[in-house]
N, C-alpha and C positions, 0 to 999 in steps of 0.2 A: 752036183757042184755046190759047194758051201757058199752061202751068201756072207758077205763081210760088211758090217755097218761102216759107213764112211761119211765124213762131213767135209765138204769143200769150202775152205775158208781163205780169206785174204789176210795176210799179215804184212804190214808195211807195204813194200812195193812188190811183194811176191804173193803167189796163190798156190795152194796145193791141197793134198788129201790129208786129213787128220784122222788117225786110226788109233784104237786102243790095242796095246800090245797083246792083251789076252785074246783078241779076235784073230790074231795072225799065227802062222806056224811057228813053233819054237825053234825048229832047225833054221839056221841063218840062210843057207842056200835056198831052201824052199820058201822062206819068207821073202827073200830078194826076188825070186822068180815070180812070186805072187804080186809084188809091187810093180815089176816090169809089165805084167799083164794088165794090172789095174790102170796104169798110166798110158799104156800103148807104146811103150818104148821100142825103138828099132825102126820107126817110120818118122820122117821129118815133120809130119803133121800130127803124129800120135793119134791117128784117125780112129784106131780101134780101142781107145782108152779115154781117160778123162784128162790126160795131160794136154797142154795147149800148144805143143810144138815149140816151146821156148824154155830156156833154162829157168826163167822166172816163174813159169807155171808148171814145171815138171818136178815138183818137190813133194816130199812126204814127211809128216811129223808123226812119230809113234810115241804114244803117251801111256804111262803106267804109274801106279803108286811107287814112290821112290824107295830104292833099296838102301838109301842113306838116311840116317836119322837126322841129318842136317837139312833135309829138303822135304817138301810136300810131294812133289812128283818128279819123275824122270822123263826127259824129252830126248829122243833119238832123232836126229835130222838125217834124212836120206835124200841125196840129190840123184834123181833118176836121169840118166843120160838120154837125150832125145834120140839121136841117130844110132846109138849102139845099145845093145841089150845088156847093160851093166849099170851098177849103182855105185855111188861114192858116199861113204859114211865117215870120211876123215874130217871134214870141216863142220863148223856150226853154221847156222843161218839166223842172224838177228831179226830179219824180217818175219820169218815164220814164227819166231819166238814171241812176237807181239800177240799172236792169237792163241798161244798155248794155255795161258792162264784162264781165259774165258772158256775154252774147250773143257779144261779140267773141272771148272766149277759147274758147267752145264751137265757134265757127266757124273757128278756126285763124288769126284775125287777130292775136292776141297769144299769145305762149307763156306757159303757166302756170308759176308758181313755187310753192314751198311754204314756209310755210303760207298766205301772202297774196300776191296778185298785184296790183301797182299798174298801172292802165291810165290813160294820159294821153289825155284825150278833148278834141277841139276841137269845140265846138258851132258848127256852120256858121251857124246863125241869127244869133248875136251875135258870132261870132269870139272867143269866150272859151274859156279852157282850164280843165279840171277834172281832178283826180286822183281816180280811183275805186279804193278798196282792196277787192278781192273776196276772199272766203274760198276758198282753194284748197288745202286739206290734201292731201298726196300728189299735187299737181299737177292736181287735178280740182275744178271748181266745185261747191260744195255749196249747197243752198238751205234745208236744215233748220237751225234755230237757236233761240235764246231771246229774240231782239230783238222788241219790240213797239212799234207806233206807233199813235197815235190815228187812227181812221177805218178800221182794218183789223183784222178778227178774227184771233185766233191769233197765231203768232209765226214768225219765219224767221231766216235768217242775216243778220247786219248787213252793210251796205255803207256805208263811210265816204267822204264826198265832201269834197274840198278845192277850193274855188273860188279860182283863182289870179289872175284879173284881172277880177272880176265887177263892180267898181264902175263905174258909168256905162256899162253894157253896151250900152244902146240910145241914150241921150241924150248920152253923153260926159261926164256929170257925176254925182257921187253924189247931189247935190241938184239936180235939173233946174231948179227955179225960182230957184235961187241962194240960197234961204233954208232954214233948218232947220225952220222952223215957218211955216205959213200959216193964215189964218182964212177959212173959207168958210161963209157963213150962220151966223156966230157959233160955228162949230165949229173948234177948233184941230186941224190935221192936219199930218202930215209927208209930203211927196212925196219918195220916195227911189227911186233906180235902182240896185238891187243884184241882179245876175243878170237881173232884169227890173223894169220900172217898177211901182211900187205906191204906194198911199196908206195910211198908218197912222193909224187913228182910235181915240181912247180909247173903250173899251167904254161908259163912263159917258155919253158924248155920244150914244149910241144907246139909252140907257135900259137898258143891261145892267149888272148887277153882277158877272156871271161869264160865261165863255164855255162 
């Protein structure tokens, strides 16, 4: 059995396996089967892998030198389905994206500067480009800091992301329906494609006064 180097990292409110593309099978079907085994997909607890039995912890980032002259590295996001032995590579994941720059620097794909290193990332899923500003005082990635985000206890070093061409990443339009507002079952919503397609619904329409 071939051993595959892996780093388990948190990015935003997600956690997953970070792998170098060169360490994985080139054949997509074999690669995906390998990822399913690594994460333990097909069991609700992913007990035979490193996945945590939740969509937020059953994620994979595959990193390589970029094939584009416009970016430093390529990042393919893979959502490993917990209860089914299958993967989804259609969306991007902005949470995992937060850790991509640091991983790339630590693995020698990008040279660190001081005090901050900007890593230009091409998201392979959506062919969009993102700049990640990673804290690298003295040319080394640091993870300690005072930045806090909802959904994660404690604090860590900040990672600033700048999305360069995220509008219409999947549909080709910022507003895929052509309208800024739609009404479904008497509920006014906005369908928007910004980095990934989403539907924005007023909290009051769901009987919520606060989130």
